[in-house]
C-alpha positions as a Markdown table, in Angstrom:
| # | Residue | x | y | z |
|---|---|---|---|---|
| 1 | Met | 79.6 | 69.9 | 37.4 |
| 2 | Lys | 79.1 | 66.4 | 38.9 |
| 3 | Phe | 78.1 | 68.1 | 42.2 |
| 4 | Gln | 75.5 | 70.2 | 40.4 |
| 5 | Val | 74.0 | 67.1 | 38.6 |
| 6 | Leu | 73.9 | 65.3 | 42.0 |
| 7 | Leu | 72.2 | 68.3 | 43.7 |
| 8 | Ile | 69.6 | 68.5 | 40.9 |
| 9 | Ala | 69.0 | 64.8 | 41.2 |
| 10 | Leu | 68.5 | 65.0 | 45.0 |
| 11 | Val | 66.1 | 67.9 | 44.6 |
| 12 | Leu | 64.0 | 66.0 | 42.0 |
| 13 | Ile | 63.9 | 63.0 | 44.3 |
| 14 | Ala | 62.8 | 65.2 | 47.2 |
| 15 | Ile | 60.0 | 66.7 | 45.1 |
| 16 | Glu | 58.8 | 63.3 | 44.0 |
| 17 | Ala | 58.9 | 62.0 | 47.5 |
| 18 | Asn | 56.9 | 65.0 | 48.8 |
| 19 | Ala | 54.3 | 64.6 | 46.0 |
| 20 | Ala | 54.0 | 60.9 | 46.9 |
| 21 | Lys | 53.5 | 61.8 | 50.5 |
| 22 | Gln | 50.8 | 64.4 | 49.7 |
| 23 | Gly | 49.0 | 61.8 | 47.5 |
| 24 | Lys | 49.2 | 59.3 | 50.3 |
| 25 | Asn | 47.6 | 61.8 | 52.8 |
| 26 | Ala | 45.0 | 63.1 | 50.3 |
| 27 | Thr | 42.0 | 64.7 | 51.9 |
| 28 | Ile | 38.9 | 62.4 | 52.1 |
| 29 | Pro | 36.3 | 64.3 | 50.0 |
| 30 | Ala | 33.2 | 62.6 | 51.3 |
| 31 | Leu | 31.7 | 60.0 | 53.6 |
| 32 | Ile | 29.3 | 57.5 | 52.1 |
| 33 | Val | 27.3 | 55.2 | 54.5 |
| 34 | Phe | 25.2 | 52.1 | 54.1 |
| 35 | Gly | 23.4 | 50.2 | 56.8 |
| 36 | Asp | 20.7 | 50.4 | 59.4 |
| 37 | Ser | 19.4 | 52.6 | 62.2 |
| 38 | Ile | 22.8 | 53.2 | 63.7 |
| 39 | Met | 23.7 | 55.3 | 60.6 |
| 40 | Asp | 20.2 | 56.4 | 59.5 |
| 41 | Thr | 19.8 | 60.2 | 59.6 |
| 42 | Gly | 16.2 | 60.3 | 58.2 |
| 43 | Asn | 15.9 | 57.9 | 55.3 |
| 44 | Asn | 12.9 | 56.2 | 56.9 |
| 45 | Asn | 10.9 | 59.4 | 57.4 |
| 46 | Asn | 8.8 | 59.1 | 54.3 |
| 47 | Leu | 8.6 | 55.3 | 54.1 |
| 48 | Pro | 5.4 | 53.3 | 54.9 |
| 49 | Thr | 7.1 | 51.7 | 57.9 |
| 50 | Leu | 6.5 | 51.8 | 61.7 |
| 51 | Leu | 10.3 | 52.1 | 62.2 |
| 52 | Lys | 10.4 | 55.9 | 62.3 |
| 53 | Cys | 11.6 | 58.4 | 64.9 |
| 54 | Asn | 10.9 | 61.8 | 63.4 |
| 55 | Phe | 9.0 | 62.9 | 66.5 |
| 56 | Pro | 9.8 | 64.0 | 70.0 |
| 57 | Pro | 11.6 | 63.1 | 72.2 |
| 58 | Tyr | 14.0 | 61.8 | 69.6 |
| 59 | Gly | 16.3 | 64.6 | 68.7 |
| 60 | Lys | 16.0 | 66.4 | 72.0 |
| 61 | Asp | 19.8 | 67.0 | 72.1 |
| 62 | Phe | 20.2 | 67.5 | 68.3 |
| 63 | Pro | 21.0 | 71.1 | 67.3 |
| 64 | Gly | 17.7 | 73.0 | 67.5 |
| 65 | Gly | 16.1 | 70.1 | 69.3 |
| 66 | Ser | 14.7 | 68.7 | 66.0 |
| 67 | Ala | 13.5 | 65.2 | 65.5 |
| 68 | Thr | 15.2 | 64.5 | 62.2 |
| 69 | Gly | 14.7 | 60.8 | 61.9 |
| 70 | Arg | 17.8 | 59.8 | 63.8 |
| 71 | Phe | 17.4 | 57.0 | 66.2 |
| 72 | Ser | 18.9 | 58.8 | 69.1 |
| 73 | Asp | 18.7 | 61.8 | 71.3 |
| 74 | Gly | 21.1 | 63.7 | 69.1 |
| 75 | Arg | 23.6 | 62.9 | 66.4 |
| 76 | Val | 24.5 | 59.3 | 65.2 |
| 77 | Pro | 27.8 | 57.8 | 64.1 |
| 78 | Ser | 27.5 | 58.8 | 60.5 |
| 79 | Asp | 27.4 | 62.5 | 61.7 |
| 80 | Leu | 30.2 | 62.0 | 64.2 |
| 81 | Ile | 32.5 | 60.3 | 61.6 |
| 82 | Ala | 31.8 | 63.1 | 59.1 |
| 83 | Glu | 32.8 | 65.6 | 61.8 |
| 84 | Lys | 35.9 | 63.5 | 62.6 |
| 85 | Leu | 36.9 | 63.6 | 59.0 |
| 86 | Gly | 36.5 | 67.4 | 58.9 |
| 87 | Leu | 33.6 | 67.2 | 56.4 |
| 88 | Ala | 30.5 | 68.5 | 58.3 |
| 89 | Lys | 28.8 | 68.4 | 61.6 |
| 90 | Thr | 26.0 | 66.2 | 60.2 |
| 91 | Leu | 25.6 | 63.8 | 57.3 |
| 92 | Pro | 22.4 | 64.2 | 55.2 |
| 93 | Ala | 20.0 | 61.4 | 54.5 |
| 94 | Tyr | 19.9 | 60.6 | 50.7 |
| 95 | Met | 16.1 | 60.3 | 50.8 |
| 96 | Asn | 15.7 | 63.8 | 52.1 |
| 97 | Pro | 13.5 | 65.5 | 49.4 |
| 98 | Asp | 15.0 | 68.9 | 50.2 |
| 99 | Leu | 18.6 | 67.9 | 49.3 |
| 100 | Lys | 20.2 | 70.2 | 46.8 |
| 101 | Pro | 23.0 | 69.0 | 44.4 |
| 102 | Glu | 25.7 | 70.8 | 46.5 |
| 103 | Asp | 24.5 | 68.9 | 49.6 |
| 104 | Leu | 25.7 | 65.7 | 48.0 |
| 105 | Leu | 29.4 | 66.7 | 47.7 |
| 106 | Lys | 30.5 | 65.9 | 51.3 |
| 107 | Gly | 28.7 | 62.6 | 51.2 |
| 108 | Val | 25.3 | 61.1 | 52.3 |
| 109 | Thr | 23.9 | 58.1 | 54.2 |
| 110 | Phe | 21.7 | 55.6 | 52.5 |
| 111 | Ala | 21.2 | 53.7 | 55.8 |
| 112 | Ser | 17.7 | 52.7 | 56.7 |
| 113 | Gly | 16.6 | 51.8 | 60.2 |
| 114 | Gly | 15.5 | 48.2 | 60.5 |
| 115 | Thr | 17.3 | 46.8 | 57.5 |
| 116 | Gly | 20.0 | 44.1 | 57.4 |
| 117 | Tyr | 22.2 | 42.0 | 55.1 |
| 118 | Asp | 19.4 | 39.4 | 54.8 |
| 119 | Pro | 16.9 | 40.7 | 52.2 |
| 120 | Leu | 14.1 | 39.3 | 54.2 |
| 121 | Thr | 14.9 | 41.7 | 57.0 |
| 122 | Ala | 14.0 | 44.8 | 54.9 |
| 123 | Gln | 10.9 | 43.1 | 53.6 |
| 124 | Met | 9.7 | 42.3 | 57.1 |
| 125 | Met | 10.3 | 45.8 | 58.3 |
| 126 | Ser | 9.2 | 47.6 | 55.1 |
| 127 | Val | 12.5 | 49.6 | 54.9 |
| 128 | Ile | 15.3 | 50.0 | 52.3 |
| 129 | Ser | 17.5 | 46.9 | 51.9 |
| 130 | Val | 21.2 | 47.3 | 51.7 |
| 131 | Trp | 21.0 | 46.1 | 48.1 |
| 132 | Asp | 18.5 | 48.8 | 47.2 |
| 133 | Gln | 20.8 | 51.2 | 48.9 |
| 134 | Leu | 23.4 | 50.3 | 46.3 |
| 135 | Ile | 20.8 | 51.2 | 43.6 |
| 136 | Tyr | 20.4 | 54.6 | 45.2 |
| 137 | Phe | 24.2 | 54.9 | 45.4 |
| 138 | Lys | 24.4 | 54.5 | 41.6 |
| 139 | Glu | 21.8 | 57.2 | 41.3 |
| 140 | Tyr | 23.9 | 59.4 | 43.6 |
| 141 | Ile | 27.0 | 59.0 | 41.5 |
| 142 | Ser | 25.0 | 59.8 | 38.3 |
| 143 | Lys | 23.9 | 63.0 | 40.0 |
| 144 | Ile | 27.5 | 63.9 | 40.9 |
| 145 | Lys | 28.5 | 63.4 | 37.3 |
| 146 | Lys | 25.6 | 65.4 | 36.0 |
| 147 | His | 26.2 | 68.4 | 38.3 |
| 148 | Phe | 29.9 | 68.4 | 38.9 |
| 149 | Gly | 31.5 | 66.3 | 36.2 |
| 150 | Glu | 33.3 | 63.0 | 35.7 |
| 151 | Glu | 36.4 | 64.0 | 37.6 |
| 152 | Lys | 34.6 | 64.9 | 40.7 |
| 153 | Ala | 32.7 | 61.6 | 40.6 |
| 154 | Lys | 36.0 | 59.8 | 40.2 |
| 155 | Asp | 37.5 | 61.6 | 43.1 |
| 156 | Ile | 34.6 | 60.7 | 45.4 |
| 157 | Leu | 34.7 | 57.0 | 44.3 |
| 158 | Glu | 38.5 | 56.6 | 44.7 |
| 159 | Asn | 39.1 | 58.8 | 47.8 |
| 160 | Ser | 36.0 | 58.8 | 49.9 |
| 161 | Phe | 35.5 | 56.7 | 53.0 |
| 162 | Phe | 32.7 | 54.2 | 52.5 |
| 163 | Val | 31.2 | 52.7 | 55.7 |
| 164 | Val | 28.9 | 49.7 | 56.0 |
| 165 | Val | 27.0 | 48.9 | 59.2 |
| 166 | Ser | 24.4 | 46.1 | 59.5 |
| 167 | Ser | 23.6 | 42.7 | 61.0 |
| 168 | Ser | 21.8 | 43.6 | 64.3 |
| 169 | Asn | 18.3 | 43.3 | 62.9 |
| 170 | Asp | 19.1 | 40.1 | 61.1 |
| 171 | Leu | 20.4 | 38.5 | 64.2 |
| 172 | Ala | 17.8 | 39.8 | 66.7 |
| 173 | His | 14.7 | 39.4 | 64.5 |
| 174 | Thr | 15.0 | 37.7 | 61.1 |
| 175 | Tyr | 16.8 | 34.6 | 62.5 |
| 176 | Leu | 13.6 | 33.5 | 64.1 |
| 177 | Ala | 12.0 | 33.5 | 60.6 |
| 178 | Arg | 14.9 | 31.6 | 59.2 |
| 179 | Ala | 15.3 | 29.1 | 62.0 |
| 180 | Leu | 13.9 | 26.2 | 59.9 |
| 181 | Thr | 16.7 | 26.8 | 57.3 |
| 182 | Tyr | 19.6 | 27.9 | 59.4 |
| 183 | Asp | 21.0 | 27.2 | 62.9 |
| 184 | Arg | 22.8 | 29.6 | 65.2 |
| 185 | Thr | 26.1 | 29.1 | 63.4 |
| 186 | Ser | 25.1 | 28.8 | 59.8 |
| 187 | Tyr | 22.9 | 32.0 | 59.9 |
| 188 | Pro | 25.6 | 34.4 | 61.0 |
| 189 | Asn | 27.9 | 32.7 | 58.5 |
| 190 | Phe | 25.4 | 33.4 | 55.8 |
| 191 | Leu | 25.2 | 37.0 | 56.9 |
| 192 | Ala | 29.0 | 37.4 | 56.9 |
| 193 | Asp | 29.2 | 35.9 | 53.4 |
| 194 | Thr | 26.5 | 38.3 | 52.3 |
| 195 | Ala | 28.4 | 41.2 | 53.8 |
| 196 | Val | 31.5 | 40.3 | 51.8 |
| 197 | Gln | 29.4 | 40.0 | 48.7 |
| 198 | Phe | 28.0 | 43.5 | 49.4 |
| 199 | Val | 31.6 | 44.9 | 49.7 |
| 200 | Arg | 32.5 | 43.2 | 46.4 |
| 201 | Glu | 29.6 | 44.9 | 44.7 |
| 202 | Leu | 30.5 | 48.2 | 46.2 |
| 203 | Tyr | 34.0 | 47.8 | 45.0 |
| 204 | Lys | 32.8 | 47.0 | 41.5 |
| 205 | Leu | 31.0 | 50.4 | 41.5 |
| 206 | Gly | 34.3 | 52.1 | 42.2 |
| 207 | Ala | 34.6 | 52.4 | 45.9 |
| 208 | Arg | 38.2 | 52.0 | 47.1 |
| 209 | Arg | 38.2 | 52.8 | 50.8 |
| 210 | Ile | 35.7 | 50.7 | 52.6 |
| 211 | Gly | 35.2 | 50.1 | 56.3 |
| 212 | Val | 32.8 | 47.4 | 57.6 |
| 213 | Phe | 31.6 | 47.4 | 61.2 |
| 214 | Ser | 31.5 | 44.2 | 63.1 |
| 215 | Ala | 28.3 | 43.0 | 64.8 |
| 216 | Val | 27.7 | 44.6 | 68.1 |
| 217 | Pro | 26.7 | 42.7 | 71.4 |
| 218 | Val | 23.1 | 43.0 | 70.4 |
| 219 | Gly | 22.1 | 40.5 | 73.1 |
| 220 | Cys | 23.0 | 43.3 | 75.7 |
| 221 | Val | 20.7 | 46.0 | 74.4 |
| 222 | Pro | 18.1 | 46.9 | 77.0 |
| 223 | Leu | 15.3 | 45.3 | 75.0 |
| 224 | Gln | 17.0 | 41.9 | 75.0 |
| 225 | Arg | 17.8 | 42.2 | 78.7 |
| 226 | Thr | 14.2 | 43.0 | 79.5 |
| 227 | Val | 12.7 | 40.2 | 77.5 |
| 228 | Phe | 15.4 | 37.5 | 77.9 |
| 229 | Gly | 17.6 | 38.6 | 80.8 |
| 230 | Gly | 15.4 | 37.7 | 83.7 |
| 231 | Leu | 13.1 | 40.0 | 85.7 |
| 232 | Leu | 15.7 | 40.7 | 88.5 |
| 233 | Thr | 19.1 | 40.3 | 86.8 |
| 234 | Arg | 18.4 | 41.6 | 83.3 |
| 235 | Gly | 21.4 | 39.8 | 82.0 |
| 236 | Cys | 22.5 | 39.7 | 78.4 |
| 237 | Asn | 21.1 | 37.3 | 75.9 |
| 238 | His | 24.2 | 35.2 | 75.5 |
| 239 | Leu | 22.8 | 33.1 | 72.7 |
| 240 | Leu | 22.4 | 36.2 | 70.6 |
| 241 | Asn | 25.8 | 37.6 | 71.5 |
| 242 | Asn | 27.3 | 34.3 | 70.5 |
| 243 | Met | 25.7 | 34.6 | 67.1 |
| 244 | Ala | 27.2 | 38.1 | 66.8 |
| 245 | Lys | 30.6 | 36.7 | 67.7 |
| 246 | Gln | 30.2 | 34.0 | 65.1 |
| 247 | Phe | 29.4 | 36.6 | 62.5 |
| 248 | Asn | 32.5 | 38.6 | 63.4 |
| 249 | Ser | 34.8 | 35.5 | 63.4 |
| 250 | Arg | 33.6 | 34.7 | 59.9 |
| 251 | Leu | 33.6 | 38.3 | 58.6 |
| 252 | Ser | 37.0 | 39.5 | 59.9 |
| 253 | Pro | 39.3 | 37.0 | 58.0 |
| 254 | Ala | 37.1 | 37.3 | 54.9 |
| 255 | Leu | 37.6 | 41.0 | 54.8 |
| 256 | Asp | 41.3 | 40.6 | 55.5 |
| 257 | Ser | 41.6 | 38.3 | 52.5 |
| 258 | Leu | 39.5 | 40.7 | 50.4 |
| 259 | Asp | 41.9 | 43.6 | 51.3 |
| 260 | Lys | 44.8 | 41.6 | 50.1 |
| 261 | Glu | 43.0 | 40.6 | 46.9 |
| 262 | Leu | 41.7 | 44.0 | 45.8 |
| 263 | Asp | 43.4 | 47.3 | 45.2 |
| 264 | Gly | 42.4 | 49.9 | 47.8 |
| 265 | Val | 41.7 | 49.5 | 51.5 |
| 266 | Ile | 39.1 | 47.1 | 53.0 |
| 267 | Leu | 38.8 | 47.5 | 56.8 |
| 268 | Tyr | 37.1 | 45.3 | 59.4 |
| 269 | Ile | 36.2 | 47.7 | 62.2 |
| 270 | Asp | 35.7 | 45.9 | 65.5 |
| 271 | Val | 33.1 | 47.7 | 67.6 |
| 272 | Tyr | 31.9 | 44.6 | 69.6 |
| 273 | Glu | 34.4 | 44.8 | 72.5 |
| 274 | Thr | 34.3 | 48.6 | 72.9 |
| 275 | Leu | 30.5 | 48.6 | 73.2 |
| 276 | Tyr | 30.4 | 45.4 | 75.3 |
| 277 | Asp | 32.8 | 47.0 | 77.8 |
| 278 | Met | 30.6 | 50.1 | 78.1 |
| 279 | Ile | 27.3 | 48.2 | 78.7 |
| 280 | Gln | 28.3 | 45.0 | 80.6 |
| 281 | Tyr | 27.6 | 46.4 | 84.1 |
| 282 | Pro | 25.8 | 49.7 | 83.7 |
| 283 | Lys | 23.8 | 51.1 | 86.5 |
| 284 | Lys | 21.4 | 52.7 | 84.1 |
| 285 | Tyr | 20.3 | 51.0 | 80.9 |
| 286 | Gly | 18.4 | 53.6 | 79.0 |
| 287 | Cys | 17.0 | 57.0 | 78.8 |
| 288 | Cys | 13.6 | 57.0 | 77.0 |
| 289 | Gly | 11.3 | 54.6 | 79.0 |
| 290 | Lys | 14.2 | 53.9 | 81.4 |
| 291 | Gly | 15.5 | 51.1 | 79.1 |
| 292 | Thr | 12.5 | 48.7 | 79.2 |
| 293 | Leu | 10.6 | 48.4 | 75.9 |
| 294 | Ala | 10.6 | 51.9 | 74.5 |
| 295 | Ile | 11.6 | 52.2 | 70.8 |
| 296 | Ser | 10.3 | 54.1 | 67.8 |
| 297 | Tyr | 6.6 | 55.0 | 68.5 |
| 298 | Leu | 6.8 | 53.7 | 72.1 |
| 299 | Cys | 9.5 | 56.3 | 72.7 |
| 300 | Asn | 7.4 | 59.5 | 72.4 |
| 301 | Ala | 6.7 | 62.8 | 73.9 |
| 302 | Phe | 4.1 | 61.3 | 76.3 |
| 303 | Asn | 6.4 | 58.7 | 77.8 |
| 304 | Pro | 6.8 | 60.0 | 81.4 |
| 305 | Phe | 10.1 | 58.1 | 82.0 |
| 306 | Thr | 12.3 | 60.0 | 79.5 |
| 307 | Cys | 15.4 | 61.2 | 81.3 |
| 308 | Thr | 16.4 | 64.8 | 81.3 |
| 309 | Asn | 20.2 | 64.3 | 81.1 |
| 310 | Ser | 20.6 | 61.7 | 78.3 |
| 311 | Ser | 24.4 | 62.3 | 78.1 |
| 312 | Ala | 24.7 | 60.4 | 81.4 |
| 313 | Tyr | 23.3 | 57.2 | 79.8 |
| 314 | Ile | 24.6 | 54.7 | 77.4 |
| 315 | Phe | 21.3 | 54.0 | 75.7 |
| 316 | Trp | 18.7 | 56.4 | 74.5 |
| 317 | Asp | 15.9 | 54.0 | 73.8 |
| 318 | Thr | 15.9 | 50.2 | 74.3 |
| 319 | Tyr | 18.0 | 49.6 | 71.2 |
| 320 | His | 20.0 | 52.7 | 70.4 |
| 321 | Pro | 22.8 | 54.4 | 72.3 |
| 322 | Thr | 22.9 | 58.1 | 73.1 |
| 323 | Glu | 25.0 | 60.6 | 71.1 |
| 324 | Arg | 27.4 | 60.7 | 74.0 |
| 325 | Ala | 27.9 | 56.9 | 73.9 |
| 326 | Tyr | 28.3 | 57.0 | 70.1 |
| 327 | Gln | 30.9 | 59.8 | 70.6 |
| 328 | Val | 33.0 | 57.6 | 73.0 |
| 329 | Ile | 32.9 | 54.7 | 70.5 |
| 330 | Val | 33.8 | 56.9 | 67.5 |
| 331 | Asp | 36.6 | 58.6 | 69.3 |
| 332 | Ser | 38.1 | 55.3 | 70.6 |
| 333 | Leu | 38.0 | 53.5 | 67.3 |
| 334 | Leu | 38.4 | 56.0 | 64.4 |
| 335 | Asp | 41.9 | 57.1 | 65.3 |
| 336 | Lys | 43.0 | 53.5 | 65.2 |
| 337 | Tyr | 41.3 | 52.7 | 61.9 |
| 338 | Leu | 41.4 | 56.0 | 59.9 |
| 339 | Lys | 45.2 | 56.0 | 59.7 |
| 340 | Lys | 44.9 | 52.7 | 57.7 |
| 341 | Leu | 43.1 | 54.5 | 54.9 |
| 342 | Tyr | 46.2 | 56.3 | 53.8 |
C-alpha cells in the first residue's frame, strides 16, 4: 500500500514538472516591434515624409521584387526575427491599409524610418514617434480583443516577444539640434533614460518579454564615412561612435536593474560589437550608389551605381545593411538571447 501511494505521488510530481516545463517553453504567439527604419516594413509609405523607400531599387531581392517600404534590398530584421520564431516569413507594417484582422495575430511592426527616442527626431523627420507607436499599439490590442477576445489579447501581451530598436537617428541627426542643451555625454544619457521610460510604459500596457537593441556603430555607416571620414581613408566618425557607446553603457545596467525589478524578462541586446566587426575594414561599403550618399529618394531606379549582387555587400544604401548582413546579425545574436525569454 505504501509503495502504491509513493508511486502515485511520484507520477503526480512528474506530471506537474512536465506541465511546468511546457509552460516555461510556451510558444511565442507574436512578434511586436517598435523603432526606426531598421525594423520598418512600410509604415512610412503613406506619411507626408521624404523618408520613404517604396520604389525601386529598394526591394529588388524581396520576394517578388517588390518595393514594400523596407529600407533594404530585401527583408529587414523584423521579418527575419519573425521567421526565426517560426511565426512568418515577413512581419506586416501596422499602418498598411490592407491589413485584415487575422493578419494581426502573428504580430506587427509599428517602426517608422527616421524616428528616435527623442520626440524632436520624429518631428524633424515628419514620421511616427516611438511614443505615438505606443498609441497605435493600444489600438492594436483593442482590435485583438474585438476580433479574437480577451484571452487572446492576454496571451499576446504575456507571451509575445516585444522588440525595441532606436537611437541612430537621434545620435546622428538630432544631437546637432540639441547641442546647446546637451553635450556628447549628457545627450546619449538622456536617450538611454528615455528608452528605459519607454520600456516601463510598454510594461504598464501588459508586455512581459521585452528586448531592447543597443545603439549600433552609426559613425561607421557609409554616409558618415563619406562626410566625416576623409576623402581617401573614409574612416569611421569616432565621436559619433563614442556617443553610441555612451548610450549603451547607460542603457545596459539600467535594463538589467529593470529586469530584476519587474516580473517578466527585460533584455539588453548588444548589436554594436557584431556590426562593428562586420564593417570595420570592408572592401565594399555599399550597394546602391556604391556607399556614398545614396539613401531614400537618392537611391532610385535611375542610380547607375546600384550593384547587381547585393548579398555580397554589408550595406544596401548609405545607412542600411543588406538582407544578407541583417541575416548574419540575427543568426549570431538571437540564439544567444532568445533562450533567455523562457
